[in-house]
N, C-alpha and C positions, 0 to 999 in steps of 0.2 A: 267612466263613470270617470276620468278629468279630475276637474278643482272643485267639483259637486259637493266632496267629501266636506271639503271646507264652508263651502254656504252650508252643510247640514251641520255640521260640528260649533259653526257660528252660533246658530240658530237656536243651539242644547246649550251656549254660553260655553265650551270648551275654551280656556284660555289660548290668546295665537302665539304664545310662546309654545305651549304643549303640543298645538297643531304643529311648528315650525319645525322642532324635535319628533314629532311621528312621522311629517315628511322626511326629512333628513334619516331616519332610521329606517324609513320601507323605500326609499331611491324613489318616491314619487309614484309607488304601487299605489293607484290609488284604492282599490279594492280592499288593501289591507290598511292603505291608510283609512280607510273608513271604520272598519273592524275594531283598530287598535282607538280610536278617535271615539267610538260609540263604547267600549269596554272602560274609557276613559272617565267619559261619563257617569256612568255607572257607578262607577267607584268612588268618585267625586260628590255623586248625587244621592248615592242611597237609594232609600227608599221615595225618596221624588225623581228618581231616573224611570220613569212608567213608560209602557207601551202606548199608553194614551196620548203621554206628552210628546213622545217619539213621533206618533200619527198625525200632531197635532203641527206639527215643525213640519212633515212633509206635503201633510195638506197644504200650511201657508208656504212651500216653497212650489207648487202645483205640481209634485208629485201623487197627490191624492188617493190614487187608482195603483199605489204598493202595499196603500192600508188593504184592499180585499188579500194579497197575497199571504199577507202578514195575519188579518184573520185566520185565512183559509190554515197556516202552518199551527197557528194557536188552537186550532178544532172549533174557531167562532162559527166558522160557516163551512158548508160544503160546498166543491167545486160546481153543483147542478144550481146550488141560489146562487151563485156570483152572474154578475153579469157577463151576458155574452163575451161583450168585447174586452174584457179583463182575464177569460179561460185562457190558460196554455194547453 
């Protein structure tokens, strides 16, 4: 995860000051930082914080492949209908 959470949070327009606080609170644990920044994004943006917006940001970052897993978790696609390259 490293600093990728910062890139995602930035694309989602989470303020730098908030990201710095999260990083300090979580002692740099990338996964927890990502989770907290997504939570903060949702809290700040309410109904505008959509899965669609998250997926758009992931695609813009070059991580569109993750969208298949999001759709699977939301029961929008079944594993058998996913491209072979993204099945786990």
